[in-house]
N, C-alpha and C positions, 0 to 999 in steps of 0.2 A: 504494500499500500504506500502511496506517496505521500510523505508527510510535510513535503515542501508548500509553504504558504505563499502561492503565486500572486494572490492579491495584495499582500503585504509588498512583495518584491515589485509589483507593477506600480504601486503608489510612487516608487522612487524614479520611475523611468519616465522622461519627458516626451512630449509631442514633438520631437526634432528629427532630422536625418541622422543616421549614424550606423554603427555596426554592433550587434549584440553577440554575446558569448555564452554558451551553456556548460555548465560544470556538473559532474556527477557526484556521488557521495565520497569518492575517493580524492575529489579535487582535480580530476582528469577533465581537460577540455574536450568535450564530445561534439560540439556543433558551433559553427560561426555562420551568422547571416547578416544581411544588411536591409535597411528600411528607409523610406522617406519619413516614416512617423514610427518611431522605436516603439512607444507604448501600444499602438494598434496593432502593430505586427506581433510583437511578443505576445500580447493578450490574445490574438487569434489562435495560438497553439492550445491554450486551455479553454477556451470558448467553443471550440468546434465539437459537433455531435460526433460520437464515436463512429456512426456509420459513414461520416463524411471523410474521414482520414484512414490511411491504410495501416498495416500492422507496424510496420517499422517507425512510422511517425508516432504511433501509440507507445511503442516501447521507447523511443527517444524522450517524450514528454514524460513518462513514469521515471525516468532515470534523472531528471533535472533537481538538482538541490541548490544550485546557485547560479544567479544571471549577473553578468557584468556587461556594460556597454561603453562605447566611445562616441561622443557626439561630434559630427563634423559640419563643415559649412554648407555643402550641398550633397545632393543625391550622387553626382558623379564622384565626389571624394568618397562617398560610402562604398561605392562601386569598387575603386581602386583599393581602398583599404581592405576590403573583405577578400579580394584577390590575393593581396600578398600575405594576409594573415593565414588563409588556408594552405597557401603554398609553404608557409613557414612551419605551421602546427600539424597539417594534415589529420584534423579531427575525424573520428571514426564515422560519423553520420553525414558527413560532406561528401560531394561527389568526388570521383577521382579522375583527375585529367591523365589519360595514358598516353603519355608522351615524354619519354625519359631520354631521348636522344639529344646529343649535342650536334646542332646542325653548322655546317661551315659558312664562313664569310669570305667575301673578297676584300683584301685590305690595300689600300693606297698608302704605303708607309709615310710617315712624317719624316721627311729627310731630304737633302739635296738630290736632285735627280731620283724621284721617288721609285721604288720597286713596287711591282703589283704581283700578288700572289695570294693563295687561299690559306685560310688558318681556322682552327676550332676555338681558338682563344680570343675573346674580345677583351682587349686591354684599353684603358683610357689613357693613351699616351699621345693624343693629338692626332693620331692617324686617321684617315677616313675609312669607314667599314661600309660595306653593301652587303645586304642580306638580312637574316641568314636564309640560306637556300635549303628548302626541304627536299628539292631534287638535286642530288650531287651531279647527276649527269648534265642538267641544265647549266650548272656553275662551270663545269669543265668545257661545255660548248662555248660558253662567253669567254673564258680565258683563252681557249683555242682561237676564238675570232679575235682577241685583242693581240695574241702573239703573232698571228698571221697578217694583221693589218698595220701593226705598229712595231717598230724596233726600239725595244726598250731593253735596259741593262737587266741582268739576271745575278750580277755579281753583289756582294754585300761590302764593298769598299767604301771607306768614309770619304766620299767625293766632295770634300770641302773645296772652296776657291783656292785656298792656301796650298792644300795638298796637291791639287791640279796643277798649279802654277809652278810648284817646286819639282814637277815632274816625278813624282813618288809612283805613278803607276805606268804600265804598259798595257797596250791593248792585247785581248786575248783571242782564243780561236773564234768566239762568238762575232767578233768585229770581222775576222778574216772571211767567215762565211756569210756575212752580210745580216747577221740577226741583232747587230748592236752598232750604233753609229760612233762609237767611241768617246764617249764624253769626258772619259778618265784621262784622255789627253787633249781635251779642248777641241776635240774634231766635231762635237756637236755642242752648240750653245745651251745653256739652261733655258733660255727664253723659248727655243725650238722644242726642247724636251717637255717643258711645261705646257706649251700649246697642245702637245699629243696627249698629255695627261687630262687637260680640260676636255678634249673631245671623247677620251675613254669615259670620263665622269658623265658626259652626256649619254653615253651608250648605256652606262650601267644605271642611269636614271630614267631610261626608257625614251631620251630624246634622239633616237638614232636618225631621225628625219632630219634634224638640224645638221648633223654630221654628214649625211648624204648630200644635202644642199650645198655644204661647203666644199666637199669633195668635187662636185660637179663644177662649181665655179673655179676651182684650181685646174682642173683639166680644161676647161674652155680658155683660161687666160693662158695657160702654158701652150696651148695649140695655136692660139693668136700670136705668140711670141716665138713660134716654131720651136719650142722647147719639147721636142717630142719624146725624149726620153723621161722627162718628168711626168708628161701627160700620160705615158703608158703605165708608169709605176702607179698613178692615182688611179687610172682606169682599172688596173687589177684590184686596188683597194676598193673601188666602188662595186665591182663585182662581188666581192667577198661580203660587203656590207648589206647590199640588195638581197643576196642569198640567205643571210641571217635574219633580214627583215621579213621575207617571205615565209620563214619558218616560225615567227613570232606570232602570238595571238594578238592581232591589231585590232583595236576598236576606235571609235570616234576620236580623234586628236584634241576635240574640245574636252574630253574627259581627262582632266589633268592629274588629280590626286584623290582618289577615292578608295574606300575599302568596300568589299562586297562579302557578305556572310550567308550561308544558308545552313538547315539543319534538318536531319532525318533521324527519327528515334522510334523505339519500341519500349517493351516494358522494362528492360534491363539496361539497355545502351542507348546513347545518343551519339551521333557523328556530326561534326560541324566543319564545313569547308570555309576557307578564306581566300579570297583573291585580293591582291594589291595592284590597283591600276595606276600608272604614272605616265602621263603624256601620251595617252592613247594606246598603251601596250600594258599586257599582263606581265608584271615583272617578277611577282612571287606568288605561290599558292601553296596551301598545305591543308590537309584534312587531318583532325584529330578525333580520338574515341573518348567519350566520356563514359564512365561506368555509374550508374545512378545509385544513390543509397537510399533516398526517401522518394516520395511522389513528386519530384521535382518537375516544373512545367517546363515546356520548350522555351518559353520566354526567359525564366531564370537561367536555364542551361545556355541560352545563346548569350546573354549578357556576361557571364563568366567567361565564356570562350572568347568574346570579343576583347575583354579586358587582357586575356592571355596573348592573343595574336598581336595586339597593339603594342604591348610591352615587348614582345620577343622580335617583332619586326620594326620596332622603334618608329611607328607610324605617326604621322603629324596630320593625317588627312582630317578635314572638318566635316566630311560627309560620309556617312555608312550606308550601304544599301542592304536592306534587310527583307525578309520575306513576309514579315508581319509587323505591326505597330508595337514599339517598345515604349512602356512608360517610364521614359528616363528623361528628365528635363534639364538640359544644359545649353548655355547661350552660345558656346563655342563648338558644339557639335549638333550635327544635323542627321537624323535618321530618316530615310527615304525608302517607301515602299512603291517601287514603279509599277505603273500599269501597261506601259508600252514603250517603244523606242529602244536607243541603245542600252539605257541602264536596265531596262527589263531583259534583255538579251543577255547581260552580263549574269543578272541573278539566275536566268534559267541555265546558263553555263555552269555556275557554282552549284545548283541544285542537281544537275546531271552528274558532276564530279562526285557530290556526297551521296548520291543514291548508289553509284556505282561502287564506292569505297564500302559502304554499308552492306551490300550484297555480298561482296568479296570477303569482308570480314566474318559476316555471319556464317557463309559458307564454310569457311574454315573452322569455325568454332563448332559448327554443326557436324563436321566430319569427325572431329576430335570426339564430340560428345552428341550422339544422335538424340539423347533425350531433349537436348535444347530445341531441336527442330520440332519435335513432338508438342513440347511446351509452347512453342511460339505458334505453331498452327492452331492448337486448340485455343489459345488465348485470341487470336485473330478470329476464329470461329465464334467464340464467346461475343466478341465485340461486334461482329458483323450481323450476327443473328439475334442481337439483343437478348442474350441468355443471361439467366441469374447465376449459373455456374458453368464450370469447364465441362464441354461435352465429351468425356472421357468414354463414355458407353453411348453408342448410337445404333439404332435399329431402324432398318427400311423395309417397308412391305410393298409387294408388286403381285398383281393378280394376272393370270394367263386363262384363256379359253379358246376353244376351236369350234366357231360356228355355233356357240352356246352350249357346246358340249364339253365334258372333261374339264370343269373349272377347277383350279388350284391356285393357292396362295403361297408365295415363298417370302422368307424373312431372312435377310443378311445383317450380321452384327460386326460393327468396326469398335475395337477398343484401342485408345490412345491413336487413333486417326489411321489404324491399319486394320485390314480384315482378320476377324477371329472365326475362320472356317469351322472350327467344331462347335460353334454355336449357331451355324446356320440351321433353319428349319423349314419343312415343307408341311402344308396343310391341305389334306382332302376336303373339300367343301361338303358339309353335311346337311346343312339346314336350307340350302337355297336351290330352288328348282328354276332351270332356264337360265338364259344370259342376264344376269343382274349383278353388274360389277360393284355397285354401292353396297348391296347386300353381303356379297362376298367379302369385301373389305371389312365390313362391320363384324362379321362372323370370326374372321381370321384375328382381328386385333383383340376381340373379347376373349377368344380361347387362349391366345398367348398370354395376355396379362392376368388373366384369371388363374392360369397354372402358375405363373410367376408368384403371384400374392399367396397362394396355397403352399407353394413350396418355400416361400419366405426368401425368394431370391431378390437381389437388389434391382430396382427399376432402372432402365436407361435415363439419361438426362435429356436426351433428344430423339424422337420418333419422326421419320421421314415417310410421308405416303407419296407413292409414285401416282400422281394424279391431281387434278384441280380441286375446285370447291366442294364438289359432289363427294369424292372420295375422302377428302378431309372432313367433311361433316360426319360422314358415315363413321369413320374412325374416332371422332370425338363423341359420338353417341355411345360407343362401346366404353370408352374412358370414364364417361359420366356414370354409366350404369355400374362401373366398378369403383366409382368414388376417388379416382386418381387423376382427375383431368387438370388438378392444380399442382400435382407432384411432378407433372413432367411437361416438357414443350413438345408440342406436335406441330408440324408444318408440312404444306404438301408443295410438290414441285410439278408444274405443268409443262410437258415436253416442248411445245412449240417455240416459245420464247424464253424458256428457263425461268418462269415467274415463280417466285416463292410466296406461297399464301399462309397467313396465319389465321386462326379461328376468329370469327368476328370482325375481320378487316376486310373490306370489299377491295381495297386496292393492293396489288402485289407488291412485293419488294424485289428490285432488279440489282443483283451484284455485278461487279465489274467482270467481264467475260474472263479475264486473266487472273482473278483473284483465286488464292488457294482455297478459300472457303468454298467457293462454287466448285472447284475440281474436285474437292472431297465428296460433296453432295452428289455430283454427276457420277464419280466413281461408285459410290453406294447404289445410286439408282441403276447404273449398267450391271452393277454386280447382282443385284437383285432380280434384274430382268433375265440376265444369263442363267442364273440359278433356277428361276422360276420356269423359264422355257425348257431348260434341260429335263426337268421333272415332268413337265407337261406332255413333251413329246414322247417320253417313256409311257406315260400313261394312256396318251392318245393312240400309240402304236398297238399297246396291248388291247386297248378297246377296239381297234381296227381288226386286229387279229381274232379277237373272240367273236366279233360279229360275222367274220368270214367262217368260222368253224362251225357257228350256230346255224349257217346255211345248210349244213351236211343233215340229212334226214336221220333222226334218232339221237342227234347230239344237241344237248341244250346248253345253257348257261353254265351249269355246275361242272358238267363234264369238260366242256371247252377249258374252263379254269384249271381243272385237273390236268389236262393235256399240256397247257402251258407251263404249268408249274414243273412238271416232269421233264419235258423236252425242251423248254425255253424259247423255241420259235417253230413257225410253220414249217420253215425248210427242214429242220429236224424231224418234224412229224410226218412230212412226206417221204423221208429216207428211212423212217423206222420199219423194221420187219413186222410181220403179224404178231409174231411171239411177243416182241417188245410193246406193242399197241394193246395185247391182251392184258398187260398188267393194269391198264386203266379201263379198257373197253370190253364189251361182250363181243362174241363172234359176228353177230348182226351187224354191231356198230363198226366193227373192223372193216367188214365187206363194204358197208356204205362209204366209209372213209376212203378206202382205196379205189372204189369206183368213181367217187367224186373228183379226186385228184388225177385219175387215169382220163376222165372226160375233159379236164383242163387242158 
């Protein structure tokens, strides 16, 4: 029992933005949250009806013994503080950002004649860093472009003006093969070298169009001055730059500096994709996985991920494109939910990435643990079909008849979204005369669940009736007779457009044709049909054979049954010797049978 007096604790909490922290009886920090109104947010945990919160949240509340808080000036400040505290303390009930990688950066070293290389260490030494790059391949592509386009030094010599003027260095092999212009011996001026560095910064910032325009101008000027060697060198540079630009994801150049985020989630995990757009190009992208702890909303998860991305990628953008409105107010930050145009296309690209990442990750998890797939499908079915419990046990009914004769019903059973063939059953219809599909369904359903109740077997969570409103109504009649209509959910599936009907609802439910829920229902329906047809054909064939045997003078229904039990088929009856036939028939019947088949 929780002895914590939350009302007393709430009295000390102000109606201001800030961050709150929950501690358990041992003084361990178990949860950190943010709020634009601390008292209202903290109070909401204790005022919710038990049916409105999930089990984990209920456990969290039961463990709270102490609440502390930090007041901040704005909601944005609360946002940032929450993120930093969660990363520092990693409380048990906060979400877990699954991203423990150290991503590389491209560094322009702060030194005379700066070197450019990649590193995983971000050191505040005045150097310029670009990144981090979630795709190491993309980073190396950019470095290869720089190396192919610009002749920069790769040595770590201290190229101060004094050292160069004193002639302390000699050009190396890199100079001899044309990869360096020899600044160590004053063969290249620092101004010329720095001009290359500025162009490289433009490329790394996504301003490759500016560099291309400048290169084209150099080619034009060199050609007019008949400096064909320079023009040829820059023509090669132009080719490399344009080839790289064509491979880059380019958007409207008017979009200069924005962030794009999107989210895809399920019961256990959320996945968030981030795109950083600079000067019309996507220069960085990453998708992270978040493992849920409580029943966090997509909005809560998205705001936490945004903070993580903007901190990691050193984002200074004033606009963030998001898939839905975020209740976060800040004069320096704008959240946009685009409806059309270039920004909408960017959001769709981000969503495409996050859905692909989610599908790949869940496939990996489900291969390692097949139960995860079962749980996911059952949870999805519960949501799609508006069920109050997981449909771990599903039964599906189907009727078959041939021109009103030989009516049979079949039932197939799925447990944990997979066929349980040992539980399949057939029903020979006993109380229905003639072709009456509704009455047949009513009899089959009644007999099935009357027996289950008598044997005290657990009822299914979901019953599916292969048919429309009529068959569904017939099934419901039987369930009401047995008094179990409120204990199970029953739905009907109509064949033509795959409509799902609920009792008392005239409008059908349509599921996405690609949804796993509909696929499971279709599999149940098809399996019931197959199982029912197999039994029906066997019964129909036996009926046809008995009718044929009964045409023989002196052989009636009972005798025909005996013949089929012993010989199994008409073919074997034809081939039987008189002596074998005499085990079932008298001499007169044997003679009549032989005469009948001889006449055929």
